[in-house]
C-alpha positions in Angstrom: -0.1 -0.1 0.0 1.3 3.5 -0.7 2.3 5.2 2.3 2.4 8.5 1.1 5.6 10.6 2.1 7.4 10.9 5.3 7.2 14.1 7.1 10.7 14.8 6.8 10.3 14.5 3.1 7.6 17.4 2.7 9.1 19.5 6.0 12.5 19.8 3.8 10.5 21.2 1.1 9.1 23.3 3.5 12.2 24.5 5.2 13.7 25.5 1.5 12.1 28.8 1.2 12.9 29.7 4.6 9.1 29.5 5.8 9.4 26.8 8.1 10.5 28.2 11.1 7.3 29.8 11.4 5.2 26.2 11.3 7.0 24.0 13.5 4.6 22.5 15.9 5.8 24.5 18.9 2.4 25.7 20.0 0.5 23.7 22.9 -2.8 22.3 22.8 -4.7 25.2 24.0 -8.1 26.2 24.0 -9.7 30.0 24.7 -13.2 28.7 23.7 -15.5 26.8 25.4 -15.6 23.1 24.8 -18.8 23.5 22.6 -17.3 26.0 20.6 -15.6 24.9 17.5 -13.4 26.8 15.2 -13.2 26.8 11.9 -10.8 28.3 8.8 -11.7 27.8 5.6 -10.8 30.3 2.0 -14.5 30.2 0.9 -16.6 33.0 1.8 -19.5 32.1 4.3 -22.0 33.1 1.5 -20.9 31.2 -0.9 -21.5 27.8 1.5 -19.9 27.6 4.5 -22.5 29.5 6.3 -25.5 27.4 5.3 -23.6 24.6 6.0 -22.7 25.5 9.5 -26.2 26.8 10.1 -27.4 23.1 9.3 -24.9 21.5 11.5 -25.7 24.1 14.2 -29.7 23.0 13.5 -29.0 19.0 13.9 -26.4 20.1 16.8 -28.0 22.6 19.1 -25.8 22.2 21.9 -22.4 23.3 19.4 -21.7 26.9 18.4 -19.4 26.9 15.2 -17.2 30.1 14.2 -16.3 30.1 11.0 -13.1 32.3 9.8 -12.6 33.2 6.2 -9.3 33.7 5.2 -7.6 34.9 1.6 -6.4 31.6 -0.6 -3.3 33.7 -1.4 0.2 34.1 -0.3 -1.0 36.8 2.5 -3.7 35.0 3.7 -2.2 31.3 3.9 0.8 33.0 6.0 -2.0 34.5 8.2 -3.4 30.7 8.9 0.4 29.4 9.3 1.2 31.8 11.5 -1.8 31.5 13.5 -1.6 27.7 13.7 1.9 28.1 15.1 1.1 30.7 17.6 -1.4 28.5 19.2 -4.0 30.5 18.0 -7.4 28.6 18.7 -8.2 26.7 15.5 -9.6 23.4 15.7 -10.3 22.7 11.7 -8.9 24.2 8.9 -8.5 24.1 4.7 -5.8 23.6 2.8 -6.0 24.1 -0.7 -2.6 24.2 -2.4 -0.1 21.1 -2.2 3.2 23.4 -1.5 0.7 24.7 1.7 0.1 21.2 2.0 3.7 20.5 2.1 4.5 22.7 4.9 1.6 21.7 7.0 1.6 18.4 7.0 5.2 18.0 7.1 5.2 20.2 10.5 3.1 18.0 11.9 -0.1 20.2 12.0 -2.6 17.5 10.6 -4.1 14.9 12.9 -4.1 11.8 11.5 -7.9 10.4 11.1 -7.1 7.0 9.4 -8.9 5.2 12.6 -12.1 7.3 12.1 -12.7 6.5 8.5 -12.5 3.2 8.8 -15.1 3.5 11.4 -17.4 5.7 8.9 -18.5 3.1 6.3 -19.7 6.1 4.2 -16.5 7.7 3.8 -14.3 4.2 2.7 -13.5 5.8 -0.9 -10.9 8.0 1.1 -9.4 4.8 2.3 -8.4 4.0 -2.0 -4.6 4.2 -2.2 -4.7 3.1 -5.8 -6.7 6.2 -6.7 -6.6 8.4 -4.0 -9.1 11.1 -2.8 -7.1 11.9 0.7 -3.2 12.9 1.4 -1.6 10.1 3.0 1.6 10.4 5.2 3.3 8.2 6.7 0.5 5.2 6.0 -1.9 7.8 7.4 -4.8 10.1 6.2 -4.0 13.5 7.5 -6.2 15.4 4.8 -9.3 14.5 3.1 -9.9 16.1 -0.1 -14.0 17.5 0.2 -14.1 18.4 -3.8 -13.5 17.1 -7.3 -12.6 20.1 -9.6 -12.2 19.1 -12.9 -10.6 21.1 -15.5 -12.0 21.6 -18.9 -11.8 23.9 -22.1 -14.5 26.6 -21.7 -14.9 27.8 -25.6 -16.5 30.8 -26.5 -19.7 29.4 -28.3 -20.3 32.5 -30.2 -16.8 32.5 -31.7 -16.8 29.1 -32.6 -19.7 28.8 -34.4 -18.6 31.9 -36.5 -15.8 30.2 -37.5 -17.8 27.1 -38.6 -16.2 24.8 -35.6 -18.1 22.4 -34.0 -17.9 21.9 -30.3 -15.3 19.0 -29.3 -16.8 16.0 -27.3 -13.0 14.4 -27.6 -10.1 15.7 -29.3 -6.5 15.4 -29.2 -4.1 18.1 -28.1 -3.2 18.7 -32.1 -6.6 19.3 -32.7 -6.8 21.7 -29.9 -4.0 23.8 -31.3 -5.5 24.0 -35.0 -8.9 24.8 -33.6 -7.2 28.0 -31.4 -5.0 28.6 -34.6 -8.5 28.9 -36.6 -10.0 31.3 -33.8 -7.0 33.7 -33.7 -7.4 37.1 -35.4 -6.0 40.1 -35.3 -7.7 41.3 -32.5 -7.7 38.2 -30.1 -6.2 35.2 -29.3 -6.8 31.6 -29.8 -6.4 30.6 -26.3 -5.4 32.0 -22.9 -2.5 28.7 -22.3 -1.9 25.4 -23.3 -3.4 22.5 -21.2 -0.9 20.9 -19.1 0.6 18.1 -21.7 2.7 16.9 -19.7 0.2 16.1 -16.7 -2.1 14.8 -19.6 0.7 12.4 -20.2 2.5 11.3 -17.4 -0.7 11.9 -14.5 0.2 12.2 -10.7 3.2 12.8 -9.2 4.4 13.6 -13.0 7.3 15.7 -11.4 9.2 12.3 -9.9 10.7 9.2 -11.6 9.3 5.9 -10.0 12.5 5.8 -8.1 11.7 9.8 -6.7 14.3 11.4 -8.6 13.8 14.6 -10.7 11.6 13.5 -13.9 12.3 16.7 -15.9 14.3 15.3 -18.3 11.1 13.6 -19.5 10.6 14.7 -23.4 7.3 16.1 -22.5 8.2 19.1 -20.1 10.8 20.3 -22.7 8.0 19.9 -25.5 5.5 21.8 -23.5 8.0 24.6 -22.9 8.7 24.9 -26.7 5.3 24.8 -28.2 3.8 27.2 -25.6 6.6 29.6 -26.6 6.2 29.2 -30.5 2.6 29.7 -30.1 2.8 32.6 -27.9 5.3 34.0 -30.6 2.7 33.4 -33.6 0.1 35.2 -31.1 -2.4 31.6 -30.7 -1.9 32.0 -27.2 -2.1 35.0 -25.0 1.6 37.1 -24.6 3.3 36.0 -21.3 4.3 39.8 -20.9 0.7 40.8 -20.5 0.1 38.1 -18.1 2.5 39.2 -15.7 2.1 42.8 -16.2 -1.5 42.7 -15.7 -1.4 39.6 -13.3 -4.2 38.0 -15.5 -2.9 34.3 -13.8 -5.2 35.3 -11.2 -8.1 36.7 -13.4 -8.1 35.6 -16.3 -11.9 35.4 -16.3 -11.5 39.2 -17.4 -9.7 38.6 -20.2 -12.0 36.1 -21.7 -15.1 38.2 -20.7 -13.6 41.0 -22.8 -13.2 37.9 -25.8 -9.7 38.9 -25.9 -8.9 35.1 -26.3 -11.5 32.0 -27.1 -10.5 29.0 -25.6 -10.1 29.0 -21.7 -8.5 25.8 -19.8 -10.2 26.4 -16.4 -11.9 24.7 -13.4 -15.7 24.8 -12.4 -15.1 27.5 -10.1 -14.9 30.0 -12.9 -18.3 29.9 -14.4 -19.7 32.2 -11.9 -18.6 34.8 -13.9 -20.0 34.1 -16.9 -23.7 34.4 -15.4 -22.9 37.5 -13.5 -23.6 39.7 -16.4 -24.0 42.8 -13.6 -20.2 42.8 -12.9 -19.0 40.8 -15.9 -21.3 42.4 -18.9 -20.7 40.1 -22.1 -23.3 38.8 -25.1 -22.0 35.4 -25.9 -22.7 32.3 -24.8 -20.3 29.5 -23.4 -19.7 25.9 -24.0 -17.6 23.1 -22.3 -15.3 20.8 -24.5 -13.4 17.9 -22.2 -9.4 18.4 -21.5 -7.8 17.1 -24.9 -5.8 14.0 -24.8 -2.5 13.0 -26.0 -0.6 9.9 -27.3 1.0 9.3 -23.7 -2.0 9.8 -21.4 -5.7 11.3 -21.1 -5.3 12.5 -17.2 -7.8 15.4 -16.8 -5.4 17.7 -14.8 -8.0 18.4 -12.5 -7.5 17.4 -8.8 -9.8 16.2 -5.7 -8.6 19.3 -3.5 -10.0 21.8 -0.7 -8.5 19.4 1.7 -9.9 19.8 5.7 -7.7 18.7 8.2 -8.2 19.0 12.2 -5.6 20.8 14.2 -3.5 18.2 16.3 -3.4 20.8 18.9 -6.8 21.2 19.0 -8.7 19.9 22.3 -11.6 19.0 20.8 -10.9 16.2 18.3 -14.4 14.2 18.5 -16.4 17.5 17.9 -13.8 18.6 15.0 -13.9 15.1 13.4 -18.0 15.3 13.8 -18.1 18.6 11.9 -15.4 17.2 9.3 -17.9 14.1 8.7 -21.1 16.6 8.3 -19.2 18.6 5.9 -18.3 15.7 3.3 -21.8 14.2 3.7 -24.9 15.7 4.4 -23.4 18.9 4.6 -22.0 19.1 0.9 -25.1 20.1 -0.9 -24.4 23.6 0.5 -21.1 24.1 -1.0 -22.6 23.5 -4.3 -23.6 27.2 -4.7 -19.8 27.9 -4.8 -18.9 25.6 -7.6 -17.6 23.0 -5.0 -18.9 19.6 -6.7 -18.8 17.1 -3.7 -15.7 14.2 -3.9 -18.4 11.6 -2.8 -20.6 13.0 -5.6 -23.6 12.8 -3.2 -25.2 16.1 -4.8 -27.9 15.3 -7.6 -25.9 16.2 -11.0 -29.3 18.4 -11.6 -28.6 20.3 -8.8 -24.8 20.6 -9.2 -25.7 22.2 -12.5 -28.5 24.6 -10.9 -25.7 25.7 -9.0 -22.5 26.0 -11.4 -24.5 27.5 -13.9 -26.7 30.3 -12.1 -30.7 30.9 -12.4 -30.5 31.8 -16.3 -28.4 29.1 -17.4 -29.6 28.7 -20.7 -29.2 32.5 -21.7 -25.6 32.3 -20.9 -24.1 28.2 -21.4 -24.9 25.5 -23.6 -25.9 23.1 -20.6 -25.6 20.0 -21.9 -22.1 20.2 -22.6 -21.0 20.9 -19.1 -23.1 18.1 -18.0 -21.4 15.8 -20.3 -17.6 16.8 -19.5 -18.1 17.8 -15.9 -20.4 15.0 -15.1 -21.1 12.1 -17.3 -17.3 11.6 -18.8 -16.3 11.2 -15.3 -13.0 12.7 -15.8 -9.6 11.4 -14.7 -8.6 12.8 -11.2 -5.9 12.7 -9.2 -4.1 13.6 -5.8 -0.4 14.2 -5.9 1.3 12.0 -2.7 4.8 12.7 -3.2 5.6 16.1 -1.9 9.2 16.1 -1.7 10.8 19.6 -1.7 7.5 20.6 -3.6 7.4 24.7 -2.8 11.2 24.7 -4.1 10.2 22.6 -7.1 6.7 24.8 -7.8 9.0 28.0 -7.6 11.6 26.7 -10.2 8.8 25.6 -12.6 7.2 29.1 -12.2 10.6 31.2 -12.8 11.8 29.1 -15.5 8.5 29.3 -17.4 7.8 32.8 -17.2 11.5 33.7 -18.2 11.1 31.1 -21.2 7.6 32.4 -22.4 8.4 36.2 -22.0 11.9 34.9 -24.6 14.7 35.7 -22.1 16.0 32.0 -21.7 15.4 29.1 -24.4 13.3 26.5 -23.5 16.2 24.0 -23.7 17.6 26.4 -21.0 14.7 26.5 -19.0 14.0 22.8 -18.6 17.3 22.3 -17.5 17.7 24.9 -15.1 15.0 23.2 -13.5 15.8 19.9 -13.4 19.0 20.6 -12.0 17.1 22.7 -9.0 14.8 19.7 -8.6 17.5 17.2 -8.6 19.4 19.6 -5.8 16.5 19.9 -3.8 15.4 16.2 -3.7 18.7 15.0 -3.2 18.9 17.7 0.1 15.6 16.7 1.9 15.4 12.7 0.5 14.5 11.0 -2.1 11.3 9.3 -1.9 9.6 6.7 -4.3 
């Protein structure tokens, strides 16, 4: 059975960024609130689901009170949560959204082992699956549960697709995706924001590592991806990366899609809320969904099981915390649907999920059946990375080299070689894992 990385492996990656000093689990188990009050920190605004979920929990268990604190899920917000956890702030349950933060927190002993509790709850049996994991495993123990499934998709500007005489693909290859993006490229607009993550499509989970735990960046798919993306940027098919950086579009891609600066958008369901909000994001076109294209080497969707819920081991209310976590994942998941959160256990009716994802006037803005097909009927293949050795350091190296490559300051060969060297050094420094 895969056991997941040891604490040393993920701890090492975090230490490499100099951030772990603030996260060593030195705080004591303390609580400033009553034994019947649970403190939960999450990144989703209360009005997008957590507020109603908390109300439902309190209605079912009137003897308890839940205080939900929202943190902004960005670098500053996560640092605030990390500092609070380290400083002994009264937090019983919290959420982790990125695998960099997972490496930091799980590797620092800030996640309670809940394996026994899952084994005692038959409805949570899917979280014990180690072949297709839906939880984060470490040292053979479950320390975090994914509350959502987040398949990726290609959202297309349907009006531009039809104007170009193209049909909406129900299956396609990476080469067909590129050809479609070329056709949709005009003097005033790009075909696509960026390429799908082709190495991930081909290699699936833990794609940065060889089976022996070494750096995998000598795998040709990585160089091919950097090279093709840079060429397509030069051709005007993909969005100029200089503008992406100058306008911080990695965080605000929806603005450029709404203003029709590109026609194809590789994204996740949470982005759909912008497309039916005509007041704040006015536009005229309808959108449709196509699947992530496949390659000769694989058909991974590139989406993940995510939004991990974790129990603070320093909490003095482990039983109550677990009761709340169990409620969130089971009957409580219906309340997260309005925020675009598709539950891991798929225990919310598909029509209800589509109503939540596509808004009250769905037919005005979407080809509804295409989203039903791509997000639900096709059953896209998702994953959880289980090898997080030096994960924050490797993430930083990938992002830095991607940026300098795609703005034309470094060749794809040199960029990939630099990533490989940095990843190899980091893995050696913190211990190889396979």
